[in-house]
BAFI-3210 file (N, C-alpha, C; in Angstrom, 3 decimals, decimal comma, padded with zeros to 6 digits):
// residues 177
n [1|2|3|4|5|6|7|8|9|10|11|12|13|14|15|16|17|18|19|20|21|22|23|24|25|26|27|28|29|30|31|32|33|34|35|36|37|38|39|40|41|42|43|44|45|46|47|48|49|50|51|52|53|54|55|56|57|58|59|60|61|62|63|64|65|66|67|68|69|70|71|72|73|74|75|76|77|78|79|80|81|82|83|84|85|86|87|88|89|90|91|92|93|94|95|96|97|98|99|100|101|102|103|104|105|106|107|108|109|110|111|112|113|114|115|116|117|118|119|120|121|122|123|124|125|126|127|128|129|130|131|132|133|134|135|136|137|138|139|140|141|142|143|144|145|146|147|148|149|150|151|152|153|154|155|156|157|158|159|160|161|162|163|164|165|166|167|168|169|170|171|172|173|174|175|176|177]
n.u [-038,780|-040,450|-038,688|-037,946|-039,983|-040,610|-039,721|-037,506|-038,649|-041,233|-041,732|-044,240|-046,474|-048,815|-051,290|-051,277|-050,515|-052,925|-054,813|-053,707|-054,275|-057,085|-057,683|-056,689|-058,476|-060,847|-060,160|-060,167|-062,970|-064,180|-063,375|-064,345|-067,058|-067,475|-067,557|-070,036|-072,366|-075,407|-076,157|-077,319|-075,211|-073,305|-075,452|-077,701|-079,448|-082,646|-083,081|-085,754|-086,404|-084,471|-083,736|-081,312|-078,571|-077,370|-074,710|-072,843|-071,971|-069,522|-067,606|-065,539|-061,885|-059,404|-057,310|-053,962|-052,238|-048,915|-046,668|-043,350|-040,443|-037,306|-033,921|-031,898|-030,898|-029,675|-030,332|-032,903|-032,671|-031,778|-033,672|-035,543|-034,085|-034,405|-037,374|-038,279|-037,510|-039,560|-041,970|-041,952|-042,025|-044,604|-046,359|-045,762|-046,808|-049,221|-050,361|-051,489|-049,682|-049,853|-052,453|-052,647|-054,169|-056,935|-057,974|-056,956|-057,494|-057,144|-055,439|-054,029|-054,607|-053,363|-050,236|-047,860|-045,036|-044,514|-042,684|-042,557|-043,282|-042,094|-040,660|-037,933|-037,107|-039,320|-041,672|-044,387|-046,364|-048,747|-051,003|-053,132|-055,865|-057,589|-059,113|-058,934|-058,414|-057,769|-056,147|-054,333|-053,405|-052,887|-051,882|-050,163|-048,634|-047,168|-045,410|-042,282|-040,521|-041,546|-041,390|-038,534|-037,679|-039,063|-037,950|-035,164|-036,025|-037,400|-034,678|-033,576|-035,415|-035,365|-032,735|-033,171|-033,146|-035,416|-038,526|-041,595|-045,365|-048,585|-051,797|-055,090|-057,668|-060,810|-062,422|-065,199|-068,590|-069,029|-068,203|-065,694|-063,163]
n.v [-031,450|-031,810|-031,930|-034,256|-035,867|-034,870|-035,124|-034,923|-035,844|-038,085|-041,088|-042,177|-044,536|-044,625|-045,414|-044,661|-042,057|-041,297|-041,598|-040,297|-037,687|-037,713|-038,151|-035,401|-033,932|-034,514|-033,963|-031,130|-030,878|-031,518|-029,638|-027,219|-027,973|-027,715|-025,002|-024,617|-025,688|-026,746|-025,585|-025,638|-026,722|-029,192|-030,856|-032,891|-033,018|-034,553|-035,389|-035,484|-036,427|-038,176|-039,577|-039,445|-038,090|-035,062|-032,988|-031,068|-028,196|-025,589|-025,028|-025,510|-026,049|-024,387|-025,695|-026,418|-027,917|-028,971|-030,079|-031,142|-031,897|-032,942|-032,476|-033,749|-035,998|-034,345|-031,958|-032,328|-033,087|-030,812|-028,866|-030,230|-029,917|-026,974|-026,528|-028,125|-026,023|-024,193|-025,997|-026,189|-023,659|-023,172|-024,814|-023,715|-020,920|-020,843|-023,415|-025,883|-025,629|-022,914|-022,484|-021,757|-020,873|-021,205|-018,808|-018,280|-018,923|-021,665|-021,644|-022,810|-025,941|-028,411|-029,258|-030,430|-032,797|-035,007|-037,745|-039,433|-043,080|-044,281|-042,679|-040,938|-038,359|-037,103|-034,863|-034,035|-031,437|-030,817|-028,493|-027,126|-024,961|-022,882|-020,948|-018,918|-016,134|-015,029|-016,970|-018,255|-016,216|-013,800|-014,572|-016,861|-016,782|-014,322|-015,146|-015,408|-017,296|-018,758|-016,893|-016,446|-019,101|-019,034|-017,658|-018,696|-021,359|-020,268|-019,659|-022,006|-022,776|-021,123|-021,908|-024,120|-026,458|-027,705|-028,356|-026,974|-027,479|-026,776|-026,901|-025,391|-026,014|-026,187|-027,297|-029,574|-030,645|-033,267|-036,518|-037,954|-037,829]
n.w [003,985|001,998|-000,059|-000,312|-001,151|-003,553|-007,046|-010,025|-012,227|-013,586|-014,825|-017,037|-017,986|-020,928|-020,095|-017,302|-017,319|-018,466|-016,218|-014,787|-015,617|-015,580|-012,714|-012,020|-013,196|-012,017|-009,264|-009,674|-010,379|-007,960|-006,151|-007,527|-007,079|-004,476|-003,878|-005,098|-003,741|-003,584|-005,612|-009,083|-010,479|-011,651|-011,871|-013,414|-016,207|-017,889|-021,264|-022,662|-025,064|-026,370|-023,668|-022,815|-020,610|-019,752|-019,348|-020,023|-019,858|-020,125|-017,207|-015,412|-014,567|-016,134|-018,585|-019,408|-021,874|-022,525|-024,704|-025,157|-027,318|-026,919|-027,981|-027,062|-024,384|-022,554|-022,579|-022,085|-019,448|-018,646|-018,753|-016,843|-014,326|-014,210|-014,337|-011,760|-009,997|-010,668|-010,207|-007,544|-006,386|-007,435|-006,112|-003,649|-003,358|-005,220|-005,497|-003,250|-001,214|-000,557|000,825|003,868|006,178|005,538|004,494|001,805|-001,718|-003,877|-006,459|-008,731|-009,714|-010,603|-011,372|-013,206|-014,442|-016,998|-018,275|-021,542|-021,890|-024,131|-025,645|-024,451|-024,796|-025,187|-023,453|-021,272|-020,085|-017,651|-016,818|-014,393|-013,700|-011,628|-012,901|-015,998|-016,240|-013,671|-012,296|-013,993|-015,911|-014,235|-011,998|-011,925|-014,601|-013,431|-011,866|-009,858|-010,222|-012,417|-014,488|-014,599|-015,453|-018,020|-019,551|-019,653|-021,057|-023,474|-024,638|-025,300|-026,838|-028,789|-029,741|-031,073|-029,253|-028,534|-029,337|-028,902|-028,195|-027,462|-026,105|-025,202|-022,892|-021,735|-018,848|-018,725|-017,553|-018,233|-017,678|-015,308|-012,649]
ca.u [-039,586|-040,956|-037,783|-037,712|-041,019|-040,583|-038,511|-037,368|-039,840|-041,851|-041,972|-045,566|-046,985|-049,759|-052,616|-050,823|-050,770|-054,214|-055,294|-053,195|-055,167|-058,367|-057,528|-056,444|-059,749|-061,818|-060,157|-060,797|-064,394|-064,798|-062,968|-065,100|-068,297|-067,764|-068,127|-071,309|-073,112|-076,894|-076,586|-077,483|-073,789|-073,221|-076,773|-078,010|-081,094|-082,789|-083,507|-087,195|-086,619|-083,401|-083,686|-080,109|-078,450|-076,682|-074,093|-072,138|-071,628|-068,098|-067,659|-064,421|-061,053|-058,391|-056,298|-053,101|-051,370|-048,228|-045,998|-042,170|-039,672|-035,933|-032,932|-030,978|-031,355|-028,946|-031,271|-034,191|-032,485|-031,551|-035,245|-035,984|-033,611|-035,315|-039,011|-038,211|-037,806|-041,090|-042,711|-041,550|-042,490|-046,036|-046,928|-046,034|-047,388|-049,956|-051,004|-051,999|-048,901|-050,098|-053,355|-052,228|-055,110|-058,072|-058,585|-056,681|-058,095|-056,333|-055,059|-053,467|-055,099|-052,335|-049,076|-047,148|-044,333|-044,287|-041,862|-042,945|-042,420|-042,043|-039,655|-037,488|-037,125|-040,626|-042,195|-045,600|-046,415|-050,149|-051,171|-054,685|-055,944|-059,082|-059,487|-057,592|-057,888|-056,998|-055,133|-053,126|-052,973|-052,597|-051,246|-049,091|-047,505|-046,390|-044,673|-040,848|-039,540|-041,738|-040,763|-036,973|-037,881|-039,739|-036,733|-034,321|-036,725|-037,455|-033,338|-033,604|-036,348|-034,850|-031,567|-033,569|-032,983|-036,616|-040,088|-042,830|-046,604|-049,386|-053,023|-055,560|-058,862|-061,762|-063,428|-066,688|-069,157|-069,027|-067,173|-065,337|-061,887]
ca.v [-032,758|-031,648|-032,095|-035,849|-036,513|-034,310|-035,626|-034,473|-036,473|-039,706|-041,871|-042,654|-045,299|-043,890|-045,763|-044,015|-040,514|-041,140|-041,899|-038,883|-036,427|-037,872|-037,592|-034,195|-033,254|-034,852|-033,050|-029,842|-030,870|-031,406|-028,242|-026,397|-028,206|-027,154|-023,710|-024,261|-026,539|-026,309|-024,981|-026,721|-027,249|-030,699|-031,899|-033,700|-033,174|-035,891|-035,276|-036,160|-037,220|-039,509|-040,584|-039,235|-037,436|-034,082|-032,369|-030,730|-027,171|-025,332|-024,154|-025,890|-025,701|-023,907|-026,618|-026,195|-029,565|-028,507|-031,012|-030,798|-032,696|-032,220|-033,070|-034,902|-036,000|-033,671|-030,603|-032,743|-032,951|-029,395|-028,635|-030,891|-028,942|-025,722|-026,815|-028,246|-024,925|-023,632|-026,649|-025,936|-022,344|-023,141|-025,328|-023,163|-020,017|-020,885|-024,531|-026,387|-025,207|-021,386|-022,237|-021,960|-020,309|-021,367|-017,521|-018,159|-019,666|-022,412|-020,816|-023,704|-026,945|-029,226|-028,698|-031,913|-032,833|-036,527|-038,331|-040,504|-044,194|-044,620|-041,619|-040,372|-037,117|-036,233|-034,521|-033,259|-030,820|-030,780|-027,646|-026,725|-023,675|-022,591|-020,087|-018,443|-014,865|-014,857|-018,376|-018,356|-015,019|-012,707|-015,397|-017,948|-016,021|-013,298|-015,955|-015,171|-018,524|-019,107|-015,697|-016,654|-020,263|-019,173|-016,867|-019,635|-022,023|-019,590|-019,583|-023,395|-023,229|-020,318|-022,652|-025,307|-027,584|-028,117|-027,965|-027,025|-027,182|-026,501|-026,482|-024,909|-026,418|-025,560|-028,617|-029,595|-031,452|-034,627|-037,507|-037,966|-038,168]
ca.w [003,963|000,554|-001,195|-000,073|-001,977|-004,810|-007,829|-011,048|-013,213|-013,243|-016,258|-016,597|-019,405|-021,463|-019,122|-016,238|-017,752|-018,736|-015,080|-013,817|-016,119|-015,169|-011,350|-011,974|-013,741|-010,874|-008,112|-010,019|-010,484|-006,898|-005,867|-008,233|-006,446|-003,001|-004,008|-005,651|-003,082|-003,638|-006,971|-010,255|-011,001|-011,564|-011,700|-014,875|-016,815|-018,462|-022,163|-022,714|-026,524|-026,254|-022,397|-022,467|-019,581|-020,402|-018,205|-020,875|-019,849|-019,761|-016,251|-014,977|-014,669|-017,414|-018,481|-020,473|-022,045|-023,189|-025,145|-025,581|-027,763|-026,904|-028,940|-026,318|-022,981|-021,742|-022,901|-021,570|-017,925|-018,324|-018,354|-015,804|-013,271|-014,195|-014,052|-010,542|-009,111|-010,862|-009,373|-006,149|-006,260|-007,840|-005,011|-002,416|-003,723|-006,200|-005,079|-001,988|-000,137|-000,567|001,731|005,420|007,184|004,995|003,908|000,384|-002,545|-004,612|-008,110|-009,398|-009,175|-010,580|-012,276|-013,322|-015,497|-017,138|-019,490|-022,393|-021,573|-025,509|-026,046|-023,104|-025,222|-025,177|-022,096|-021,381|-018,739|-017,743|-015,984|-014,505|-012,792|-011,222|-013,820|-016,929|-016,059|-012,558|-011,699|-014,905|-016,533|-013,472|-010,729|-012,500|-015,405|-012,901|-010,561|-009,953|-010,813|-013,573|-015,181|-015,053|-016,192|-019,344|-020,458|-020,164|-021,912|-024,682|-025,437|-025,839|-027,901|-030,169|-030,440|-031,755|-028,400|-028,040|-029,948|-027,878|-028,521|-026,599|-026,237|-023,975|-022,765|-020,563|-018,418|-018,864|-016,455|-018,729|-017,304|-013,878|-012,448]
c.u [-040,035|-039,903|-037,656|-038,770|-041,193|-039,448|-038,406|-038,197|-040,164|-042,187|-042,978|-045,679|-048,050|-051,043|-052,289|-051,144|-052,306|-055,124|-054,907|-054,194|-056,638|-058,545|-057,440|-057,758|-060,906|-061,480|-060,523|-062,240|-064,859|-064,313|-063,943|-066,817|-068,638|-068,091|-069,513|-072,262|-074,474|-077,262|-077,212|-076,049|-073,476|-074,277|-076,937|-079,320|-081,214|-083,446|-084,706|-087,174|-085,639|-083,367|-082,115|-079,689|-077,162|-075,989|-072,910|-071,739|-070,316|-068,256|-066,385|-063,160|-060,439|-057,387|-055,291|-052,371|-050,164|-047,025|-044,613|-041,141|-038,301|-034,915|-032,208|-031,264|-030,601|-029,884|-032,543|-033,807|-032,192|-033,155|-035,742|-035,349|-034,308|-036,735|-039,294|-038,494|-039,126|-041,988|-042,954|-042,423|-044,189|-046,645|-046,949|-046,608|-048,654|-051,222|-051,385|-051,058|-049,311|-051,387|-052,838|-053,289|-056,612|-058,734|-058,109|-057,771|-057,137|-056,614|-054,797|-053,466|-054,178|-051,145|-047,980|-046,415|-044,121|-043,402|-042,307|-042,192|-041,936|-040,724|-039,159|-037,209|-038,468|-041,221|-043,330|-045,823|-048,198|-050,260|-052,752|-054,703|-057,451|-059,684|-058,473|-057,353|-057,296|-055,888|-054,079|-052,548|-052,417|-051,645|-050,095|-048,200|-046,684|-045,403|-043,204|-040,260|-040,231|-041,344|-039,311|-037,066|-038,157|-038,762|-035,708|-034,763|-036,825|-035,995|-033,488|-034,269|-035,734|-033,560|-031,823|-033,536|-034,282|-037,719|-040,982|-044,056|-047,560|-050,888|-053,774|-056,876|-059,662|-062,868|-064,697|-067,412|-069,058|-067,767|-066,569|-063,866|-061,569]
c.v [-032,793|-032,205|-033,599|-036,475|-035,874|-034,778|-034,881|-034,696|-037,534|-039,929|-042,528|-043,415|-044,235|-044,059|-045,014|-042,490|-040,302|-041,204|-040,693|-037,595|-036,534|-037,753|-036,257|-033,484|-033,404|-034,023|-031,422|-029,676|-030,799|-030,230|-027,450|-026,586|-027,673|-025,627|-023,637|-025,381|-026,014|-025,524|-026,047|-026,944|-028,508|-031,667|-031,927|-033,510|-034,006|-035,424|-035,962|-037,196|-038,315|-040,168|-040,090|-038,380|-036,602|-033,309|-031,584|-029,185|-026,879|-024,622|-024,826|-025,276|-025,351|-024,817|-026,154|-027,836|-029,077|-029,855|-030,537|-031,972|-031,908|-032,697|-033,757|-034,857|-035,203|-032,132|-031,206|-032,381|-031,725|-028,716|-028,862|-030,422|-027,723|-025,692|-027,131|-027,417|-024,273|-024,570|-026,650|-024,440|-022,442|-023,831|-024,600|-021,638|-019,848|-022,039|-024,820|-025,903|-023,277|-021,235|-022,525|-021,883|-020,576|-020,041|-017,571|-019,258|-020,428|-022,134|-022,165|-025,115|-028,282|-028,764|-029,910|-032,055|-034,581|-036,786|-039,376|-041,772|-044,554|-043,742|-040,608|-039,018|-036,224|-036,251|-033,663|-032,539|-030,292|-029,621|-027,229|-025,518|-023,186|-021,827|-019,532|-017,057|-014,574|-015,922|-018,354|-017,083|-014,171|-013,581|-016,281|-017,267|-014,739|-014,144|-015,622|-016,247|-018,837|-018,281|-015,896|-017,960|-019,998|-018,388|-017,698|-020,877|-021,632|-019,779|-021,048|-023,678|-022,400|-021,132|-023,877|-026,743|-028,315|-027,674|-028,326|-026,753|-027,361|-026,389|-026,107|-025,560|-026,010|-026,825|-028,464|-030,378|-033,026|-035,506|-037,293|-038,233|-038,701]
c.w [002,634|-000,442|-001,203|-001,176|-003,197|-006,065|-008,996|-012,162|-013,000|-014,616|-016,121|-018,206|-019,817|-020,513|-017,961|-016,171|-017,533|-017,194|-014,187|-014,284|-015,572|-013,709|-011,072|-012,172|-012,673|-009,715|-008,579|-009,810|-008,886|-006,078|-006,214|-007,385|-005,153|-002,813|-004,660|-005,160|-003,114|-004,778|-008,005|-010,961|-010,742|-011,631|-013,385|-015,161|-017,890|-019,686|-022,450|-024,160|-026,526|-024,662|-021,870|-021,228|-020,058|-019,346|-019,100|-020,830|-019,423|-018,196|-015,452|-015,030|-016,214|-017,362|-019,847|-020,401|-022,927|-023,482|-025,590|-026,315|-027,942|-027,927|-028,439|-025,293|-022,236|-021,611|-021,972|-019,739|-017,465|-017,795|-017,178|-014,365|-013,165|-013,798|-012,566|-009,627|-009,060|-009,952|-007,847|-005,738|-006,503|-006,691|-003,867|-002,465|-004,716|-005,799|-003,782|-000,848|000,106|000,468|003,109|006,288|006,673|004,399|002,236|-000,363|-003,607|-006,217|-008,852|-008,933|-009,646|-011,610|-012,074|-014,457|-015,667|-018,378|-020,174|-021,936|-022,899|-025,862|-024,781|-023,664|-025,266|-023,609|-022,177|-019,925|-018,800|-016,675|-015,668|-013,278|-012,659|-012,147|-014,816|-016,649|-014,753|-012,127|-012,711|-015,260|-015,280|-012,389|-011,191|-013,252|-014,961|-012,042|-010,891|-010,472|-012,246|-014,771|-015,560|-015,641|-017,905|-020,249|-020,595|-021,302|-023,327|-025,498|-025,696|-026,862|-029,115|-030,522|-030,929|-030,669|-028,190|-028,905|-028,973|-028,526|-027,399|-026,945|-025,081|-023,721|-021,416|-020,177|-018,731|-017,633|-016,864|-018,033|-015,853|-013,643|-011,218]
res [k|k|e|e|t|m|s|r|a|i|v|l|s|t|s|n|l|a|t|l|i|l|a|s|l|s|l|g|y|l|l|g|s|w|g|r|i|g|s|s|y|g|s|h|s|l|n|s|s|s|g|a|t|h|a|n|t|v|n|g|a|f|v|l|l|v|t|m|k|f|t|s|i|e|n|r|d|t|f|l|e|w|i|e|q|v|c|n|d|v|y|d|n|e|g|p|g|s|i|t|d|g|s|s|s|l|n|t|l|s|y|k|v|a|i|s|d|k|d|p|l|s|v|v|l|l|e|r|y|a|d|k|d|h|g|y|l|e|v|h|k|s|g|t|e|f|t|k|f|r|e|k|l|k|g|m|q|e|s|g|d|v|v|i|e|g|e|s|y|l|e|t|d|l|g|f|v]
***
C-alpha cells in the first residue's frame, strides 16, 4: 500500500515548499514538546524593557537542507530512482514506519524530495532529525540504503553530473509550523 502513495518526486511552487518546511518544523516542535510537558520548553518569557516575547533557545531538531543541480533530466531522474529506495528505507527504519509498538523513538522526523517549479534540474532534499549525534550521525548515516545511495551519488558528483550544496541548521523555539 505504501508503494501506491509514494511517488518519485513532487513538483512544488516556492510557497508550497515553504509551507512544507514550516509544517515539518512544527511537527518536530510538537514531537519534541511531548517529551517535555511540564517543563519550560516552549514557554515564553516577557522582556520587561521592551515588552517583547522571547523564545529563541536552540533545542529543536537537527535540519539539513541539501540542494542539487543536475546537468540533465536523465541524471535527475536517475537520482530520483535511487533516492526513492532511500526514502522507503528511512520511513521504515528511522521514521514513522519504525515505530510499531511504542517502544522506539522517532529518529528521522522528515525526509522529503522536491523539484523546483522554475528549474526542473534543481532538486532540494529536506531532512529533519530528532538530534544530530544519534538520529543523523549514528542511525541515518549508517543505514544500508543510504550508504549504497551515497556512493552512487558521489560518482555522479565526481563525473560532474550534479552539483551538491548543503547547510545544516538547529531549530529554535521561534515561529511555528
